[in-house]
N, C-alpha and C positions, 0 to 999 in steps of 0.2 A: 728418624727423629720423631718423637711424639709431639704433636701440637696440642694446644689448649682447646678445650671444648667451649663453645659459646654458652653464655648464661650461667646460672647458678644450678649446680646439680641437685640441690635440695628442692628447688622449685620444680625441676623436671620430674622428680619423684612424685610430685603431687598430681601429675597429669595421668589420666587413664591411658592415654596414647603411649607414654613412655613406659608405664608399668606393663602394658601388653607387649611392647617391643622387648623389654627386658625378659619377661617370661618366655617369649618365643626364642630369644637368644640363649637363655639358660637351657631350654629344652634341646637346643641344637648342639650343646657341648657334649663331649664324651661323658658318660655317666659318672665316672670316678671324679672328674673335675666338677661337674654340676653338684654332686652331693657335698663335696668339700666346701664349695663356694656357698651353697645355701645354708649349710650348718653354721659356717663362720660369719658370713656377712648378712644373711637374712634372719636366721634364728639367733645369732649372737652367742653361739656355743663357744666356750673356751677352747683354745688350741689343744691343750693337753687332753681335754675330754674327747675332742675329735680324733686325736691320735689313738686313744684307747678304743673308741667306738669303731674306727676303721682299721685298727690294728696296723698302723703305719708309723713311721718315725716322724719327728718334727721336720726334718729336712724334706721328706717326701710330701708332707702336708704343704710346706712352703712352695715346693715345685708345682703341686696341683693347683694351689691358689693362684700362683703366678700365671700358669698356663690358662686357667679359667678366666682371669682378668684380661689377658691378652686376647683370648677368643671373644669375650664379651665386647671388648672395645672395638675389635674389627667388625663384629656383627652389628653393633649399634651404629657405628659410623656408616655402614652400608645401608642398613634398613631403617634407621631412625633419623640420623642427622641429615641424610641426603633427601629427605622428604620434600 
């Protein structure tokens, strides 16, 4: 079961420490997950456009984003929340 993170995520994004941890965790993801996550969540590219750019189906994009988020959560819990 997934627990709640402490504090406001928007406030965390304002800290250099969190941004550095997030960048490190994104770098640790498999490339296909990292690219999908960055395009969607960081760059704000529309899902349909990402599917065209990566030549993947919407279902495959959803799976990549899901796996990226799970990987990022695990990494951030280990390297950022446990500080």
